[in-house]
HTML snippet that shows the backbone in 3Dmol.js (N, CA, C, O; Angstrom):
<script src="https://3Dmol.org/build/3Dmol-min.js"></script>
<div id="view" style="width:600px;height:400px;position:relative"></div>
<script>
const pdb = `
ATOM      1  N   MET A   1      19.253 141.179  77.856  1.00  0.00           N
ATOM      2  CA  MET A   1      19.588 142.730  77.327  1.00  0.00           C
ATOM      3  C   MET A   1      18.343 144.389  77.976  1.00  0.00           C
ATOM      4  O   MET A   1      18.380 145.619  77.945  1.00  0.00           O
ATOM      5  N   TYR A   2      17.054 142.834  78.680  1.00  0.00           N
ATOM      6  CA  TYR A   2      16.114 143.836  79.029  1.00  0.00           C
ATOM      7  C   TYR A   2      16.559 144.839  80.534  1.00  0.00           C
ATOM      8  O   TYR A   2      15.799 145.743  80.882  1.00  0.00           O
ATOM      9  N   TRP A   3      18.120 144.477  81.487  1.00  0.00           N
ATOM     10  CA  TRP A   3      18.282 144.619  82.719  1.00  0.00           C
ATOM     11  C   TRP A   3      19.058 146.856  81.576  1.00  0.00           C
ATOM     12  O   TRP A   3      18.885 148.063  81.744  1.00  0.00           O
ATOM     13  N   PHE A   4      19.874 145.850  80.544  1.00  0.00           N
ATOM     14  CA  PHE A   4      20.885 147.122  79.629  1.00  0.00           C
ATOM     15  C   PHE A   4      19.619 148.171  78.829  1.00  0.00           C
ATOM     16  O   PHE A   4      19.684 149.374  78.580  1.00  0.00           O
ATOM     17  N   THR A   5      18.865 147.509  78.650  1.00  0.00           N
ATOM     18  CA  THR A   5      17.978 148.927  77.887  1.00  0.00           C
ATOM     19  C   THR A   5      16.702 149.709  78.739  1.00  0.00           C
ATOM     20  O   THR A   5      15.989 150.569  78.224  1.00  0.00           O
ATOM     21  N   VAL A   6      16.618 149.398  79.644  1.00  0.00           N
ATOM     22  CA  VAL A   6      15.047 149.663  80.613  1.00  0.00           C
ATOM     23  C   VAL A   6      16.278 150.583  81.821  1.00  0.00           C
ATOM     24  O   VAL A   6      17.220 150.411  82.595  1.00  0.00           O
ATOM     25  N   PRO A   7      15.479 151.477  81.295  1.00  0.00           N
ATOM     26  CA  PRO A   7      15.957 152.133  83.173  1.00  0.00           C
ATOM     27  C   PRO A   7      15.190 152.055  84.347  1.00  0.00           C
ATOM     28  O   PRO A   7      13.978 152.218  84.485  1.00  0.00           O
ATOM     29  N   GLU A   8      16.425 151.669  85.532  1.00  0.00           N
ATOM     30  CA  GLU A   8      15.458 151.154  87.191  1.00  0.00           C
ATOM     31  C   GLU A   8      14.105 151.941  87.081  1.00  0.00           C
ATOM     32  O   GLU A   8      13.049 151.852  86.453  1.00  0.00           O
ATOM     33  N   ASP A   9      14.389 152.340  87.539  1.00  0.00           N
ATOM     34  CA  ASP A   9      13.432 153.516  87.697  1.00  0.00           C
ATOM     35  C   ASP A   9      12.274 153.689  87.011  1.00  0.00           C
ATOM     36  O   ASP A   9      11.362 154.303  87.565  1.00  0.00           O
ATOM     37  N   ARG A  10      12.058 153.036  85.312  1.00  0.00           N
ATOM     38  CA  ARG A  10      11.087 152.483  84.207  1.00  0.00           C
ATOM     39  C   ARG A  10      10.989 151.513  84.426  1.00  0.00           C
ATOM     40  O   ARG A  10       9.791 151.615  84.165  1.00  0.00           O
ATOM     41  N   ARG A  11      11.093 150.441  84.709  1.00  0.00           N
ATOM     42  CA  ARG A  11      10.725 148.758  84.778  1.00  0.00           C
ATOM     43  C   ARG A  11       9.336 148.746  85.568  1.00  0.00           C
ATOM     44  O   ARG A  11       9.212 149.296  86.663  1.00  0.00           O
ATOM     45  N   ARG A  12       8.301 148.068  84.915  1.00  0.00           N
ATOM     46  CA  ARG A  12       7.168 147.647  86.243  1.00  0.00           C
ATOM     47  C   ARG A  12       7.242 146.552  87.208  1.00  0.00           C
ATOM     48  O   ARG A  12       7.635 145.387  87.145  1.00  0.00           O
ATOM     49  N   SER A  13       6.457 147.709  88.634  1.00  0.00           N
ATOM     50  CA  SER A  13       6.997 146.399  89.864  1.00  0.00           C
ATOM     51  C   SER A  13       6.383 145.047  88.654  1.00  0.00           C
ATOM     52  O   SER A  13       5.912 145.196  87.526  1.00  0.00           O
ATOM     53  N   CYS A  14       6.753 143.129  89.843  1.00  0.00           N
ATOM     54  CA  CYS A  14       6.179 142.659  89.666  1.00  0.00           C
ATOM     55  C   CYS A  14       5.629 141.600  90.454  1.00  0.00           C
ATOM     56  O   CYS A  14       6.073 141.054  91.464  1.00  0.00           O
ATOM     57  N   LEU A  15       4.972 141.482  90.046  1.00  0.00           N
ATOM     58  CA  LEU A  15       3.645 140.201  91.342  1.00  0.00           C
ATOM     59  C   LEU A  15       4.513 139.317  91.103  1.00  0.00           C
ATOM     60  O   LEU A  15       4.118 138.321  90.495  1.00  0.00           O
ATOM     61  N   PHE A  16       5.554 139.375  91.389  1.00  0.00           N
ATOM     62  CA  PHE A  16       6.273 137.930  91.701  1.00  0.00           C
ATOM     63  C   PHE A  16       7.608 138.281  93.231  1.00  0.00           C
ATOM     64  O   PHE A  16       7.983 139.351  93.708  1.00  0.00           O
ATOM     65  N   ARG A  17       8.042 136.603  93.639  1.00  0.00           N
ATOM     66  CA  ARG A  17       9.041 137.867  94.526  1.00  0.00           C
ATOM     67  C   ARG A  17      10.687 137.798  93.987  1.00  0.00           C
ATOM     68  O   ARG A  17      11.702 138.449  94.231  1.00  0.00           O
ATOM     69  N   GLU A  18      10.333 136.596  93.095  1.00  0.00           N
ATOM     70  CA  GLU A  18      11.002 136.955  91.366  1.00  0.00           C
ATOM     71  C   GLU A  18      10.899 137.617  89.944  1.00  0.00           C
ATOM     72  O   GLU A  18      10.402 137.341  88.852  1.00  0.00           O
ATOM     73  N   SER A  19      11.509 138.470  90.427  1.00  0.00           N
ATOM     74  CA  SER A  19      10.708 139.363  88.707  1.00  0.00           C
ATOM     75  C   SER A  19      10.559 138.147  87.639  1.00  0.00           C
ATOM     76  O   SER A  19      10.817 136.945  87.572  1.00  0.00           O
ATOM     77  N   CYS A  20      10.265 138.676  87.231  1.00  0.00           N
ATOM     78  CA  CYS A  20       9.761 137.528  86.004  1.00  0.00           C
ATOM     79  C   CYS A  20      11.600 138.061  84.919  1.00  0.00           C
ATOM     80  O   CYS A  20      12.141 137.275  84.141  1.00  0.00           O
ATOM     81  N   SER A  21      12.006 139.145  85.149  1.00  0.00           N
ATOM     82  CA  SER A  21      13.751 139.061  84.347  1.00  0.00           C
ATOM     83  C   SER A  21      14.661 137.920  85.040  1.00  0.00           C
ATOM     84  O   SER A  21      15.549 137.128  84.724  1.00  0.00           O
ATOM     85  N   LYS A  22      13.962 138.281  86.099  1.00  0.00           N
ATOM     86  CA  LYS A  22      15.524 136.813  87.166  1.00  0.00           C
ATOM     87  C   LYS A  22      14.801 135.262  87.097  1.00  0.00           C
ATOM     88  O   LYS A  22      15.304 134.154  86.908  1.00  0.00           O
ATOM     89  N   TYR A  23      13.229 135.744  87.365  1.00  0.00           N
ATOM     90  CA  TYR A  23      13.096 134.017  86.826  1.00  0.00           C
ATOM     91  C   TYR A  23      13.949 133.925  85.177  1.00  0.00           C
ATOM     92  O   TYR A  23      15.162 133.715  85.188  1.00  0.00           O
ATOM     93  N   VAL A  24      13.332 134.069  84.044  1.00  0.00           N
ATOM     94  CA  VAL A  24      13.435 134.071  83.067  1.00  0.00           C
ATOM     95  C   VAL A  24      15.245 133.589  82.276  1.00  0.00           C
ATOM     96  O   VAL A  24      15.466 132.811  81.348  1.00  0.00           O
ATOM     97  N   TYR A  25      16.124 134.316  83.001  1.00  0.00           N
ATOM     98  CA  TYR A  25      18.077 134.359  83.546  1.00  0.00           C
ATOM     99  C   TYR A  25      17.609 132.904  84.687  1.00  0.00           C
ATOM    100  O   TYR A  25      16.829 133.386  85.509  1.00  0.00           O
ATOM    101  N   ARG A  26      17.635 132.712  84.726  1.00  0.00           N
ATOM    102  CA  ARG A  26      17.845 131.858  86.252  1.00  0.00           C
ATOM    103  C   ARG A  26      17.290 130.368  85.279  1.00  0.00           C
ATOM    104  O   ARG A  26      18.166 129.503  85.298  1.00  0.00           O
ATOM    105  N   ILE A  27      15.930 129.925  84.409  1.00  0.00           N
ATOM    106  CA  ILE A  27      15.619 129.143  84.151  1.00  0.00           C
ATOM    107  C   ILE A  27      16.499 129.170  82.817  1.00  0.00           C
ATOM    108  O   ILE A  27      16.893 128.276  82.069  1.00  0.00           O
ATOM    109  N   THR A  28      16.581 129.949  82.820  1.00  0.00           N
ATOM    110  CA  THR A  28      17.560 129.953  81.316  1.00  0.00           C
ATOM    111  C   THR A  28      19.306 129.677  81.595  1.00  0.00           C
ATOM    112  O   THR A  28      19.108 129.160  82.695  1.00  0.00           O
ATOM    113  N   GLY A  29      19.975 129.653  81.533  1.00  0.00           N
ATOM    114  CA  GLY A  29      21.194 129.181  82.517  1.00  0.00           C
ATOM    115  C   GLY A  29      20.901 127.280  83.537  1.00  0.00           C
ATOM    116  O   GLY A  29      21.675 126.330  83.425  1.00  0.00           O
ATOM    117  N   GLU A  30      19.977 127.286  84.158  1.00  0.00           N
ATOM    118  CA  GLU A  30      19.865 125.715  85.047  1.00  0.00           C
ATOM    119  C   GLU A  30      19.526 124.920  83.400  1.00  0.00           C
ATOM    120  O   GLU A  30      20.179 123.959  82.991  1.00  0.00           O
ATOM    121  N   ARG A  31      18.363 125.580  82.620  1.00  0.00           N
ATOM    122  CA  ARG A  31      17.421 124.386  82.068  1.00  0.00           C
ATOM    123  C   ARG A  31      17.625 124.673  80.084  1.00  0.00           C
ATOM    124  O   ARG A  31      17.643 123.732  79.290  1.00  0.00           O
ATOM    125  N   SER A  32      17.748 126.101  79.686  1.00  0.00           N
ATOM    126  CA  SER A  32      17.885 125.683  77.956  1.00  0.00           C
ATOM    127  C   SER A  32      17.280 127.235  77.283  1.00  0.00           C
ATOM    128  O   SER A  32      16.084 127.526  77.254  1.00  0.00           O
ATOM    129  N   PHE A  33      18.408 128.126  76.766  1.00  0.00           N
ATOM    130  CA  PHE A  33      17.253 129.350  75.875  1.00  0.00           C
ATOM    131  C   PHE A  33      16.260 128.700  75.659  1.00  0.00           C
ATOM    132  O   PHE A  33      15.686 129.785  75.561  1.00  0.00           O
ATOM    133  N   ILE A  34      15.280 127.804  75.441  1.00  0.00           N
ATOM    134  CA  ILE A  34      14.276 127.692  74.552  1.00  0.00           C
ATOM    135  C   ILE A  34      13.411 127.356  75.756  1.00  0.00           C
ATOM    136  O   ILE A  34      12.191 127.454  75.622  1.00  0.00           O
ATOM    137  N   GLU A  35      13.865 127.012  76.789  1.00  0.00           N
ATOM    138  CA  GLU A  35      13.312 126.658  78.372  1.00  0.00           C
ATOM    139  C   GLU A  35      13.241 128.192  78.996  1.00  0.00           C
ATOM    140  O   GLU A  35      13.552 127.731  80.095  1.00  0.00           O
ATOM    141  N   GLY A  36      13.185 128.778  79.108  1.00  0.00           N
ATOM    142  CA  GLY A  36      13.769 130.393  79.257  1.00  0.00           C
ATOM    143  C   GLY A  36      12.578 131.206  78.094  1.00  0.00           C
ATOM    144  O   GLY A  36      12.078 132.264  78.476  1.00  0.00           O
ATOM    145  N   ILE A  37      12.290 130.795  77.077  1.00  0.00           N
ATOM    146  CA  ILE A  37      11.546 132.145  75.849  1.00  0.00           C
ATOM    147  C   ILE A  37      10.514 131.456  76.771  1.00  0.00           C
ATOM    148  O   ILE A  37       9.716 132.257  77.258  1.00  0.00           O
ATOM    149  N   ARG A  38      10.261 129.628  77.279  1.00  0.00           N
ATOM    150  CA  ARG A  38       8.478 129.572  77.700  1.00  0.00           C
ATOM    151  C   ARG A  38       8.502 129.751  78.740  1.00  0.00           C
ATOM    152  O   ARG A  38       7.496 130.110  79.353  1.00  0.00           O
ATOM    153  N   ALA A  39       9.702 129.555  79.320  1.00  0.00           N
ATOM    154  CA  ALA A  39       9.685 130.620  81.149  1.00  0.00           C
ATOM    155  C   ALA A  39       8.622 132.285  80.384  1.00  0.00           C
ATOM    156  O   ALA A  39       7.426 132.056  80.567  1.00  0.00           O
ATOM    157  N   ILE A  40       8.743 133.111  79.967  1.00  0.00           N
ATOM    158  CA  ILE A  40       8.909 134.499  80.019  1.00  0.00           C
ATOM    159  C   ILE A  40       7.633 134.604  79.249  1.00  0.00           C
ATOM    160  O   ILE A  40       7.085 135.703  79.330  1.00  0.00           O
ATOM    161  N   LYS A  41       7.027 133.673  78.501  1.00  0.00           N
ATOM    162  CA  LYS A  41       5.568 133.197  77.875  1.00  0.00           C
ATOM    163  C   LYS A  41       4.580 132.698  79.069  1.00  0.00           C
ATOM    164  O   LYS A  41       3.351 132.643  79.068  1.00  0.00           O
ATOM    165  N   ASN A  42       5.349 132.411  79.912  1.00  0.00           N
ATOM    166  CA  ASN A  42       4.060 131.631  80.346  1.00  0.00           C
ATOM    167  C   ASN A  42       4.497 132.806  81.910  1.00  0.00           C
ATOM    168  O   ASN A  42       3.624 132.491  82.720  1.00  0.00           O
ATOM    169  N   ARG A  43       5.213 133.687  82.450  1.00  0.00           N
ATOM    170  CA  ARG A  43       4.700 134.620  82.895  1.00  0.00           C
ATOM    171  C   ARG A  43       4.146 135.928  82.910  1.00  0.00           C
ATOM    172  O   ARG A  43       3.732 136.587  83.864  1.00  0.00           O
ATOM    173  N   PHE A  44       4.243 136.369  80.929  1.00  0.00           N
ATOM    174  CA  PHE A  44       3.028 137.161  80.224  1.00  0.00           C
ATOM    175  C   PHE A  44       1.791 137.148  80.569  1.00  0.00           C
ATOM    176  O   PHE A  44       0.936 137.964  80.912  1.00  0.00           O
ATOM    177  N   LYS A  45       1.944 135.314  80.292  1.00  0.00           N
ATOM    178  CA  LYS A  45      -0.284 135.332  80.808  1.00  0.00           C
ATOM    179  C   LYS A  45      -0.364 135.540  81.615  1.00  0.00           C
ATOM    180  O   LYS A  45      -1.567 135.422  81.845  1.00  0.00           O
ATOM    181  N   VAL A  46       0.191 135.892  82.607  1.00  0.00           N
ATOM    182  CA  VAL A  46      -0.851 136.121  84.082  1.00  0.00           C
ATOM    183  C   VAL A  46      -0.351 137.357  84.190  1.00  0.00           C
ATOM    184  O   VAL A  46      -1.012 138.315  84.590  1.00  0.00           O
ATOM    185  N   CYS A  47       1.408 137.428  83.675  1.00  0.00           N
ATOM    186  CA  CYS A  47       1.665 138.570  85.198  1.00  0.00           C
ATOM    187  C   CYS A  47      -0.010 139.820  84.823  1.00  0.00           C
ATOM    188  O   CYS A  47      -0.865 139.999  85.690  1.00  0.00           O
ATOM    189  N   ARG A  48      -0.066 140.343  83.704  1.00  0.00           N
ATOM    190  CA  ARG A  48      -0.515 141.502  83.785  1.00  0.00           C
ATOM    191  C   ARG A  48      -2.068 141.832  83.857  1.00  0.00           C
ATOM    192  O   ARG A  48      -2.553 142.943  84.068  1.00  0.00           O
ATOM    193  N   ALA A  49      -2.970 140.252  83.570  1.00  0.00           N
ATOM    194  CA  ALA A  49      -3.392 140.503  83.328  1.00  0.00           C
ATOM    195  C   ALA A  49      -4.392 140.146  84.736  1.00  0.00           C
ATOM    196  O   ALA A  49      -3.980 140.785  85.704  1.00  0.00           O
ATOM    197  N   GLU A  50      -5.300 139.492  84.982  1.00  0.00           N
ATOM    198  CA  GLU A  50      -6.217 139.456  86.796  1.00  0.00           C
ATOM    199  C   GLU A  50      -6.092 138.940  87.019  1.00  0.00           C
ATOM    200  O   GLU A  50      -5.913 137.807  86.572  1.00  0.00           O
ATOM    201  N   HIS A  51      -6.083 139.824  88.811  1.00  0.00           N
ATOM    202  CA  HIS A  51      -5.605 138.823  89.507  1.00  0.00           C
ATOM    203  C   HIS A  51      -6.355 139.081  91.179  1.00  0.00           C
ATOM    204  O   HIS A  51      -7.420 139.687  91.288  1.00  0.00           O
ATOM    205  N   THR A  52      -5.970 138.793  91.798  1.00  0.00           N
ATOM    206  CA  THR A  52      -7.163 138.874  92.843  1.00  0.00           C
ATOM    207  C   THR A  52      -5.343 138.635  94.176  1.00  0.00           C
ATOM    208  O   THR A  52      -4.468 137.860  93.789  1.00  0.00           O
ATOM    209  N   LEU A  53      -5.163 139.371  95.490  1.00  0.00           N
ATOM    210  CA  LEU A  53      -5.010 139.030  97.115  1.00  0.00           C
ATOM    211  C   LEU A  53      -6.265 138.592  97.467  1.00  0.00           C
ATOM    212  O   LEU A  53      -7.411 138.720  97.036  1.00  0.00           O
ATOM    213  N   THR A  54      -5.654 137.984  98.465  1.00  0.00           N
ATOM    214  CA  THR A  54      -6.210 137.526  99.267  1.00  0.00           C
ATOM    215  C   THR A  54      -6.039 137.712 100.342  1.00  0.00           C
ATOM    216  O   THR A  54      -5.189 138.540 100.669  1.00  0.00           O
ATOM    217  N   SER A  55      -6.908 136.894 101.470  1.00  0.00           N
ATOM    218  CA  SER A  55      -6.151 136.407 102.879  1.00  0.00           C
ATOM    219  C   SER A  55      -6.773 135.396 103.756  1.00  0.00           C
ATOM    220  O   SER A  55      -7.924 135.210 104.149  1.00  0.00           O
ATOM    221  N   GLU A  56      -6.015 134.997 103.878  1.00  0.00           N
ATOM    222  CA  GLU A  56      -6.992 133.657 104.054  1.00  0.00           C
ATOM    223  C   GLU A  56      -5.668 133.024 104.857  1.00  0.00           C
ATOM    224  O   GLU A  56      -4.513 133.135 104.447  1.00  0.00           O
ATOM    225  N   ASN A  57      -6.154 132.186 106.351  1.00  0.00           N
ATOM    226  CA  ASN A  57      -5.585 131.534 107.269  1.00  0.00           C
ATOM    227  C   ASN A  57      -4.983 132.335 107.412  1.00  0.00           C
ATOM    228  O   ASN A  57      -5.178 132.834 106.303  1.00  0.00           O
ATOM    229  N   GLY A  58      -4.246 133.073 107.928  1.00  0.00           N
ATOM    230  CA  GLY A  58      -3.526 134.309 108.620  1.00  0.00           C
ATOM    231  C   GLY A  58      -2.406 134.623 106.917  1.00  0.00           C
ATOM    232  O   GLY A  58      -1.818 135.704 106.963  1.00  0.00           O
ATOM    233  N   GLY A  59      -2.262 134.156 106.179  1.00  0.00           N
ATOM    234  CA  GLY A  59      -1.154 134.216 105.329  1.00  0.00           C
ATOM    235  C   GLY A  59      -2.549 134.999 103.665  1.00  0.00           C
ATOM    236  O   GLY A  59      -3.756 134.993 103.423  1.00  0.00           O
ATOM    237  N   ILE A  60      -0.946 135.640 102.873  1.00  0.00           N
ATOM    238  CA  ILE A  60      -1.843 135.721 101.894  1.00  0.00           C
ATOM    239  C   ILE A  60      -1.616 134.792 100.494  1.00  0.00           C
ATOM    240  O   ILE A  60      -0.706 134.100 100.036  1.00  0.00           O
ATOM    241  N   THR A  61      -2.800 135.136 100.142  1.00  0.00           N
ATOM    242  CA  THR A  61      -3.270 134.397  98.248  1.00  0.00           C
ATOM    243  C   THR A  61      -2.499 134.695  97.305  1.00  0.00           C
ATOM    244  O   THR A  61      -1.667 135.320  97.964  1.00  0.00           O
ATOM    245  N   LEU A  62      -2.101 134.736  96.199  1.00  0.00           N
ATOM    246  CA  LEU A  62      -2.253 135.667  95.473  1.00  0.00           C
ATOM    247  C   LEU A  62      -2.603 135.069  94.160  1.00  0.00           C
ATOM    248  O   LEU A  62      -1.706 134.350  93.718  1.00  0.00           O
ATOM    249  N   HIS A  63      -3.532 135.156  93.506  1.00  0.00           N
ATOM    250  CA  HIS A  63      -4.848 133.733  92.824  1.00  0.00           C
ATOM    251  C   HIS A  63      -4.822 134.433  90.481  1.00  0.00           C
ATOM    252  O   HIS A  63      -5.453 135.088  89.651  1.00  0.00           O
ATOM    253  N   LEU A  64      -3.837 133.759  90.636  1.00  0.00           N
ATOM    254  CA  LEU A  64      -4.238 134.500  88.927  1.00  0.00           C
ATOM    255  C   LEU A  64      -4.926 134.016  88.251  1.00  0.00           C
ATOM    256  O   LEU A  64      -5.474 132.938  88.479  1.00  0.00           O
ATOM    257  N   CYS A  65      -5.130 135.002  86.802  1.00  0.00           N
ATOM    258  CA  CYS A  65      -6.676 134.004  85.678  1.00  0.00           C
ATOM    259  C   CYS A  65      -5.962 133.471  85.416  1.00  0.00           C
ATOM    260  O   CYS A  65      -5.934 133.608  84.193  1.00  0.00           O
ATOM    261  N   ASN A  66      -5.103 132.748  85.727  1.00  0.00           N
ATOM    262  CA  ASN A  66      -4.997 131.274  85.156  1.00  0.00           C
ATOM    263  C   ASN A  66      -6.082 129.838  86.077  1.00  0.00           C
ATOM    264  O   ASN A  66      -6.645 128.788  85.766  1.00  0.00           O
ATOM    265  N   GLY A  67      -5.891 130.561  87.129  1.00  0.00           N
ATOM    266  CA  GLY A  67      -6.082 129.600  88.044  1.00  0.00           C
ATOM    267  C   GLY A  67      -5.150 129.202  89.492  1.00  0.00           C
ATOM    268  O   GLY A  67      -5.526 128.939  90.634  1.00  0.00           O
ATOM    269  N   THR A  68      -4.110 129.269  89.026  1.00  0.00           N
ATOM    270  CA  THR A  68      -2.849 129.414  89.928  1.00  0.00           C
ATOM    271  C   THR A  68      -2.880 130.345  90.916  1.00  0.00           C
ATOM    272  O   THR A  68      -3.493 131.412  90.934  1.00  0.00           O
ATOM    273  N   GLN A  69      -1.756 129.580  92.220  1.00  0.00           N
ATOM    274  CA  GLN A  69      -2.564 130.793  92.988  1.00  0.00           C
ATOM    275  C   GLN A  69      -1.528 130.556  93.872  1.00  0.00           C
ATOM    276  O   GLN A  69      -1.564 129.443  94.397  1.00  0.00           O
ATOM    277  N   ILE A  70      -0.364 131.482  94.274  1.00  0.00           N
ATOM    278  CA  ILE A  70       0.722 132.331  94.676  1.00  0.00           C
ATOM    279  C   ILE A  70       0.907 132.720  96.645  1.00  0.00           C
ATOM    280  O   ILE A  70       0.546 133.616  97.407  1.00  0.00           O
ATOM    281  N   GLN A  71       1.528 131.679  96.721  1.00  0.00           N
ATOM    282  CA  GLN A  71       1.565 131.957  97.647  1.00  0.00           C
ATOM    283  C   GLN A  71       2.185 132.930  98.200  1.00  0.00           C
ATOM    284  O   GLN A  71       2.226 133.856  97.391  1.00  0.00           O
ATOM    285  N   GLU A  72       2.803 133.258  99.378  1.00  0.00           N
ATOM    286  CA  GLU A  72       2.823 134.569 100.043  1.00  0.00           C
ATOM    287  C   GLU A  72       4.102 135.120  99.621  1.00  0.00           C
ATOM    288  O   GLU A  72       4.306 136.219  99.105  1.00  0.00           O
ATOM    289  N   GLU A  73       5.436 133.654 100.085  1.00  0.00           N
ATOM    290  CA  GLU A  73       6.538 134.226 100.176  1.00  0.00           C
ATOM    291  C   GLU A  73       6.832 134.501  98.614  1.00  0.00           C
ATOM    292  O   GLU A  73       7.805 135.212  98.361  1.00  0.00           O
ATOM    293  N   ASP A  74       5.997 133.948  97.459  1.00  0.00           N
ATOM    294  CA  ASP A  74       6.955 133.933  96.088  1.00  0.00           C
ATOM    295  C   ASP A  74       5.689 135.509  95.773  1.00  0.00           C
ATOM    296  O   ASP A  74       5.410 136.040  94.698  1.00  0.00           O
ATOM    297  N   ILE A  75       5.295 135.780  96.886  1.00  0.00           N
ATOM    298  CA  ILE A  75       4.713 137.666  95.890  1.00  0.00           C
ATOM    299  C   ILE A  75       5.311 138.708  96.695  1.00  0.00           C
ATOM    300  O   ILE A  75       5.769 138.895  97.822  1.00  0.00           O
ATOM    301  N   ALA A  76       5.031 139.479  95.266  1.00  0.00           N
ATOM    302  CA  ALA A  76       6.595 140.688  95.537  1.00  0.00           C
ATOM    303  C   ALA A  76       6.170 141.548  96.798  1.00  0.00           C
ATOM    304  O   ALA A  76       5.138 142.196  96.976  1.00  0.00           O
ATOM    305  N   ILE A  77       7.497 141.323  97.791  1.00  0.00           N
ATOM    306  CA  ILE A  77       7.192 142.730  99.104  1.00  0.00           C
ATOM    307  C   ILE A  77       5.790 143.184  98.789  1.00  0.00           C
ATOM    308  O   ILE A  77       4.690 142.771  99.157  1.00  0.00           O
ATOM    309  N   ASN A  78       6.250 144.363  97.831  1.00  0.00           N
ATOM    310  CA  ASN A  78       5.643 145.789  97.905  1.00  0.00           C
ATOM    311  C   ASN A  78       3.530 144.770  97.827  1.00  0.00           C
ATOM    312  O   ASN A  78       2.687 144.971  98.701  1.00  0.00           O
ATOM    313  N   LEU A  79       3.353 144.058  96.887  1.00  0.00           N
ATOM    314  CA  LEU A  79       2.043 143.613  97.265  1.00  0.00           C
ATOM    315  C   LEU A  79       1.691 142.921  98.898  1.00  0.00           C
ATOM    316  O   LEU A  79       0.622 142.929  99.508  1.00  0.00           O
ATOM    317  N   VAL A  80       2.399 142.615  99.113  1.00  0.00           N
ATOM    318  CA  VAL A  80       2.312 142.047 100.733  1.00  0.00           C
ATOM    319  C   VAL A  80       2.048 142.367 101.561  1.00  0.00           C
ATOM    320  O   VAL A  80       1.327 141.965 102.474  1.00  0.00           O
ATOM    321  N   VAL A  81       3.114 143.896 101.200  1.00  0.00           N
ATOM    322  CA  VAL A  81       2.898 144.559 102.290  1.00  0.00           C
ATOM    323  C   VAL A  81       1.289 145.132 102.403  1.00  0.00           C
ATOM    324  O   VAL A  81       0.580 144.727 103.324  1.00  0.00           O
ATOM    325  N   SER A  82       0.695 146.248 101.250  1.00  0.00           N
ATOM    326  CA  SER A  82      -0.347 146.489 100.617  1.00  0.00           C
ATOM    327  C   SER A  82      -1.416 145.686 101.426  1.00  0.00           C
ATOM    328  O   SER A  82      -2.199 146.274 102.172  1.00  0.00           O
ATOM    329  N   MET A  83      -1.432 144.469 101.280  1.00  0.00           N
ATOM    330  CA  MET A  83      -2.303 144.038 102.222  1.00  0.00           C
ATOM    331  C   MET A  83      -2.340 143.429 103.998  1.00  0.00           C
ATOM    332  O   MET A  83      -3.249 142.973 104.691  1.00  0.00           O
ATOM    333  N   LYS A  84      -1.229 143.635 104.192  1.00  0.00           N
ATOM    334  CA  LYS A  84      -0.719 143.814 106.216  1.00  0.00           C
ATOM    335  C   LYS A  84      -1.754 144.866 106.664  1.00  0.00           C
ATOM    336  O   LYS A  84      -2.265 145.836 106.102  1.00  0.00           O
ATOM    337  N   PRO A  85      -1.880 144.274 107.967  1.00  0.00           N
ATOM    338  CA  PRO A  85      -2.423 145.294 108.537  1.00  0.00           C
ATOM    339  C   PRO A  85      -0.792 146.669 109.193  1.00  0.00           C
ATOM    340  O   PRO A  85       0.364 146.326 109.440  1.00  0.00           O
ATOM    341  N   MET A  86      -1.177 147.610 109.248  1.00  0.00           N
ATOM    342  CA  MET A  86       0.189 148.670 109.786  1.00  0.00           C
ATOM    343  C   MET A  86       1.010 147.594 111.020  1.00  0.00           C
ATOM    344  O   MET A  86       2.190 147.287 111.186  1.00  0.00           O
ATOM    345  N   ASP A  87       0.123 147.344 111.519  1.00  0.00           N
ATOM    346  CA  ASP A  87       1.170 146.658 112.950  1.00  0.00           C
ATOM    347  C   ASP A  87       1.635 146.031 112.757  1.00  0.00           C
ATOM    348  O   ASP A  87       2.263 145.538 113.694  1.00  0.00           O
ATOM    349  N   GLU A  88       1.807 145.409 111.366  1.00  0.00           N
ATOM    350  CA  GLU A  88       2.495 144.177 111.097  1.00  0.00           C
ATOM    351  C   GLU A  88       2.950 143.868 110.210  1.00  0.00           C
ATOM    352  O   GLU A  88       3.113 142.838 109.556  1.00  0.00           O
ATOM    353  N   VAL A  89       3.359 145.641 110.159  1.00  0.00           N
ATOM    354  CA  VAL A  89       4.014 145.795 108.684  1.00  0.00           C
ATOM    355  C   VAL A  89       5.841 145.929 109.560  1.00  0.00           C
ATOM    356  O   VAL A  89       6.848 146.073 108.868  1.00  0.00           O
TER     357      VAL A  89
END
`;
const viewer = $3Dmol.createViewer("view");
viewer.addModel(pdb, "pdb");
viewer.setStyle({}, {cartoon: {color: "spectrum"}});
viewer.zoomTo();
viewer.render();
</script>
């Protein structure tokens, strides 16, 4: 429903490489509607809260407010690019 009601240019950018809406859609299809609801609740808890990006051991890590660490391959491209030196982009 989100994809039909919110124009693409008005959507927030996501912290995750797989956007929250796509993640919830996938989980709902693979598991169940109830698991999809749980997935969106968990994503919303950490999505817009405090987070930090660090560059460690040649990679980038996203630290979420609940202590979860997300590795570079799962971080949204726009955040990764913002952390990389211009010669690496």
